[in-house]
C-alpha positions in Angstrom: 47.1 165.9 63.5 44.6 168.5 64.6 41.6 169.3 62.5 39.7 172.5 63.0 36.3 173.2 61.5 35.1 176.3 59.9 31.7 177.3 61.0 31.0 179.2 57.7 31.6 176.1 55.5 29.7 173.8 57.7 26.7 176.1 57.8 26.5 176.2 54.0 26.0 172.3 53.8 23.8 171.9 56.9 20.6 172.6 55.1 21.2 170.1 52.1 20.2 172.5 49.4 21.6 171.9 45.8 23.8 174.4 44.1 22.2 176.8 41.7 22.6 176.0 37.9 25.6 177.5 36.2 24.7 180.2 33.8 26.8 179.7 30.6 26.7 182.7 28.2 25.4 181.9 24.7 27.6 182.5 21.6 26.0 184.5 18.8 26.9 183.0 15.3 27.0 185.7 12.7 25.9 184.6 9.1 28.4 185.5 6.4 27.1 186.2 2.9 29.3 185.1 0.1 28.6 187.1 -3.1 28.2 185.0 -6.3 31.1 184.9 -8.7 30.8 187.2 -11.7 33.2 185.1 -13.7 34.2 181.4 -13.3 37.6 180.8 -11.9 40.5 180.5 -14.3 41.1 176.9 -13.6 37.6 176.1 -15.0 38.1 177.9 -18.3 39.1 175.9 -21.3 42.5 177.2 -22.4 41.9 176.2 -26.0 39.4 174.5 -28.3 38.7 173.6 -31.9 35.5 172.7 -33.8 34.4 172.2 -37.5 31.7 174.4 -39.0 29.5 174.2 -42.1 31.2 175.0 -45.4 34.6 173.6 -44.5 35.3 176.1 -41.7 37.6 175.3 -38.8 37.0 177.4 -35.6 39.8 177.6 -33.0 40.2 179.7 -29.8 42.8 180.1 -27.1 44.9 182.5 -25.1 47.7 184.7 -26.5 51.2 183.4 -25.6 53.2 186.1 -23.7 57.0 186.2 -23.1 58.6 187.0 -19.8 59.7 190.5 -20.9 56.3 191.7 -22.0 54.0 193.6 -19.7 51.2 191.5 -18.4 47.8 192.4 -20.0 44.2 191.2 -19.3 43.4 187.8 -20.5 41.9 188.0 -24.0 40.4 185.0 -25.7 40.7 185.2 -29.5 38.7 183.1 -32.0 40.2 182.2 -35.4 38.1 181.0 -38.3 40.1 179.1 -41.0 39.0 177.7 -44.3 39.8 174.1 -44.9 40.1 173.4 -48.7 40.3 169.6 -48.8 37.4 169.3 -51.4 37.1 172.3 -53.6 34.1 171.0 -55.6 32.2 170.4 -52.4 33.0 173.9 -51.1 31.8 175.3 -54.5 28.5 173.6 -54.2 28.2 174.6 -50.6 28.7 178.3 -51.6 26.1 178.0 -54.3 23.6 176.6 -51.9 24.3 179.3 -49.4 23.9 182.0 -52.0 20.6 180.5 -53.2 19.2 180.2 -49.6 20.3 183.8 -48.9 18.8 185.3 -52.0 15.6 183.1 -51.9 16.2 181.9 -55.4 15.9 178.2 -54.6 13.7 177.3 -57.6 16.3 178.4 -60.1 18.9 176.5 -58.1 16.8 173.3 -58.3 16.2 173.9 -62.0 20.0 174.2 -62.6 20.5 171.0 -60.7 17.9 169.2 -62.9 19.8 170.2 -66.0 23.3 169.3 -64.6 22.7 165.9 -63.2 22.7 162.9 -65.5 21.4 160.0 -63.4 17.6 159.6 -63.7 17.2 159.0 -59.9 19.0 162.3 -59.1 17.1 164.2 -61.7 13.8 162.9 -60.3 14.9 163.8 -56.8 15.6 167.5 -57.8 12.3 167.6 -59.7 10.4 166.5 -56.5 12.4 169.1 -54.4 11.5 171.8 -56.9 7.8 170.8 -56.9 7.6 171.1 -53.1 8.5 174.8 -53.4 5.9 175.6 -56.1 2.2 176.3 -55.9 -0.4 173.5 -56.6 2.3 171.0 -55.7 -0.1 168.0 -55.5 -1.2 168.1 -59.1 2.5 168.5 -60.2 3.4 165.6 -58.0 0.9 163.5 -59.9 2.3 164.6 -63.2 5.8 163.6 -62.0 4.4 160.2 -61.1 3.1 159.8 -64.6 -0.6 160.6 -64.0 -2.1 163.6 -66.0 -5.8 164.3 -66.1 -5.7 165.8 -69.6 -4.0 162.8 -71.0 -6.4 160.5 -69.1 -9.4 162.2 -70.6 -7.9 161.8 -74.1 -7.3 158.1 -73.5 -10.8 157.5 -72.1 -12.4 159.3 -75.1 -10.4 157.2 -77.6 -11.4 154.0 -75.7 -15.1 155.0 -75.7 -15.0 155.6 -79.4 -13.2 152.4 -80.2 -15.0 149.3 -81.5 -13.4 146.8 -79.2 -15.6 144.0 -78.1 -16.4 143.2 -74.6 -13.4 141.7 -72.8 -11.1 142.6 -75.7 -8.2 144.8 -74.7 -4.9 145.7 -76.3 -1.7 144.0 -75.1 -0.7 145.5 -71.7 2.0 148.1 -72.3 3.3 151.0 -70.3 4.5 154.4 -71.4 8.3 154.5 -71.6 8.7 157.9 -69.8 6.3 156.9 -67.1 8.0 153.5 -66.8 11.4 154.9 -66.5 10.2 157.5 -63.9 8.6 154.8 -61.8 11.6 152.5 -62.0 14.0 155.3 -61.1 11.8 156.4 -58.2 11.3 152.9 -56.9 15.0 152.0 -57.2 15.9 155.1 -55.3 13.5 154.5 -52.5 14.4 150.8 -52.2 18.0 151.6 -51.3 16.9 153.8 -48.4 14.0 151.7 -47.3 16.0 148.5 -46.9 18.1 150.1 -44.1 15.1 151.6 -42.3 12.9 148.5 -42.6 14.6 146.6 -39.8 14.3 149.5 -37.4 10.7 150.3 -38.1 9.3 146.8 -38.8 8.4 146.0 -35.2 6.5 149.3 -35.0 4.4 148.7 -38.1 3.8 145.1 -37.2 1.6 146.4 -34.4 -0.4 148.7 -36.7 -0.9 146.6 -39.9 -2.9 143.4 -39.6 -0.9 140.3 -40.5 -1.5 137.6 -43.1 -3.0 140.0 -45.7 -2.7 139.1 -49.3 -1.0 142.0 -51.2 -3.0 143.3 -54.2 -1.6 145.1 -57.2 -3.1 148.1 -59.1 -3.3 147.6 -62.9 -1.2 150.1 -64.8 -1.8 148.7 -68.3 -3.5 150.5 -71.2 -6.6 148.3 -71.2 -10.0 149.0 -69.6 -8.7 148.0 -66.1 -5.6 150.1 -66.4 -7.6 153.2 -67.6 -10.1 152.6 -64.8 -7.3 152.5 -62.2 -5.8 155.7 -63.5 -9.2 157.4 -63.3 -9.7 156.3 -59.7 -6.2 157.4 -58.8 -6.8 160.9 -60.2 -10.3 161.1 -58.6 -12.1 161.2 -62.0 -15.2 159.3 -61.1 -17.2 160.4 -64.2 -14.8 158.9 -66.7 -14.5 155.8 -64.5 -18.3 155.4 -64.7 -18.2 155.9 -68.5 -15.6 153.1 -68.8 -17.7 150.7 -66.7 -20.8 151.4 -68.7 -18.8 150.8 -71.9 -17.7 147.5 -70.6 -21.2 146.7 -69.2 -19.8 146.5 -65.7 -23.0 148.0 -64.3 -22.4 147.0 -60.7 -19.1 148.8 -60.7 -20.6 151.8 -62.4 -23.4 152.1 -59.7 -20.8 151.7 -56.9 -18.6 154.4 -58.3 -21.6 156.7 -59.0 -22.6 156.5 -55.3 -19.2 157.8 -54.4 -19.5 160.6 -57.0 -22.6 162.2 -55.6 -26.4 162.3 -56.3 -26.2 163.8 -59.8 -23.7 161.2 -61.1 -25.8 158.5 -59.5 -29.0 159.7 -61.1 -27.3 159.9 -64.5 -25.8 156.5 -64.2 -29.1 154.9 -63.2 -30.8 156.5 -66.2 -28.1 155.3 -68.6 -28.2 151.8 -67.1 -32.0 151.5 -67.4 -31.8 152.8 -71.0 -29.1 150.4 -72.0 -30.3 147.4 -70.0 -33.2 146.0 -72.1 -34.9 143.5 -69.8 -38.5 142.8 -68.9 -38.1 144.3 -65.4 -36.2 147.4 -66.6 -39.4 149.6 -67.1 -40.5 148.7 -63.6 -37.1 149.5 -62.1 -37.2 152.9 -63.9 -40.6 153.7 -62.5 -39.5 152.9 -58.9 -36.1 154.6 -59.0 -37.1 157.7 -61.2 -40.7 158.0 -59.9 -42.0 158.4 -63.4 -45.6 157.5 -62.6 -47.1 159.4 -65.6 -45.0 157.5 -68.1 -46.1 154.3 -66.4 -49.8 155.2 -66.7 -49.4 156.0 -70.4 -47.1 153.1 -71.4 -48.2 150.2 -69.2 -50.0 147.4 -70.9 -53.7 146.9 -70.4 -53.0 143.3 -69.2 -51.2 144.7 -66.2 -53.8 147.2 -65.0 -53.9 145.5 -61.6 -50.1 145.7 -61.2 -50.1 149.3 -62.3 -52.8 150.2 -59.8 -50.9 148.4 -57.1 -47.8 150.3 -57.9 -49.6 153.6 -57.6 -51.3 152.6 -54.3 -47.8 151.7 -52.9 -45.7 154.6 -54.1 -47.8 157.6 -55.1 -49.0 160.1 -52.5 -52.6 161.0 -51.8 -52.2 164.3 -53.7 -51.1 162.7 -57.0 -53.1 159.5 -56.8 -56.4 161.0 -58.0 -54.7 162.8 -60.9 -52.9 159.7 -62.1 -56.0 157.6 -61.9 -57.9 160.3 -63.8 -55.7 159.5 -66.9 -56.9 156.0 -67.1 -60.5 156.5 -68.3 -59.3 158.1 -71.5 -57.3 155.0 -72.4 -59.3 152.5 -74.5 -60.2 149.3 -72.8 -60.2 150.5 -69.2 -63.3 150.2 -67.1 -64.3 153.8 -66.4 -66.8 152.9 -63.8 -64.4 150.9 -61.7 -61.6 153.4 -62.0 -64.0 156.3 -61.0 -65.1 154.3 -57.9 -61.5 153.6 -56.9 -60.5 157.2 -57.5 -63.4 158.4 -55.3 -62.7 156.0 -52.5 -58.9 156.5 -52.4 
């Protein structure tokens, strides 16, 4: 076997140089934009559906059924509203309510309901609903609960004119209309509150302190009951009158402080005029600052105490004037008082 060499091939490998890199052409990827769908595809559409609406309505929708011989038309979805008449009385009441809401005549609607219902609980419910739509609803709510300011003032006036002794009170009784209203309202709320108590008890346990002895508000027709009614209605003046009538002076002063400066001043004056004690004139002088009356009415035996009172409470402007009234009184030492008046 004879082998012959080619000088051109051998010359290309004689230098030992590497081959040049292969140049591969790059492929350009073109981005394609897909336009959004204007309508969902047919397979996503609900072919039919049904739903109930307010007032006994039944709403259905779907496609029209076509036969093979009819010309194909665009897909049309039709909605059908049907009236379900299973309870005619309920539908009648629903129509009346819709008419009242549309015309804005809800007050007359509530009044008609009050006259139609027979159960006391339902009657009170419609009365409360009517009051919420009226003006000055808070005062009317109080009247529905059985608390009226005019009636309270009459009761307090009769009690103040009565000759009942201290601690004497009529047998506790309750107005029949108010009692029936409270019982109807409480019985109605207890039915609903029993179901909600278990769900909300844990929430209120975190807010209300535990181990608290419950206290009751007197609702009788004696002094305590009238006092409770006055406090519930915010009538602090009649409440103070009742306390003074029963000689519960501490309660009267506490309530007068909550009623303002004028009520407190009047209560203090009436207390001091009614409380005949040895210390009452001194209390009146200190609280009412009636220094002139003290100078004129104080006994000569207590001139040191009277002078000490003026030195403690009267200002430098009024002190000389008040001391100047003493020399005219019989038995006072004019020289000593003049000296004190000049030095002080």
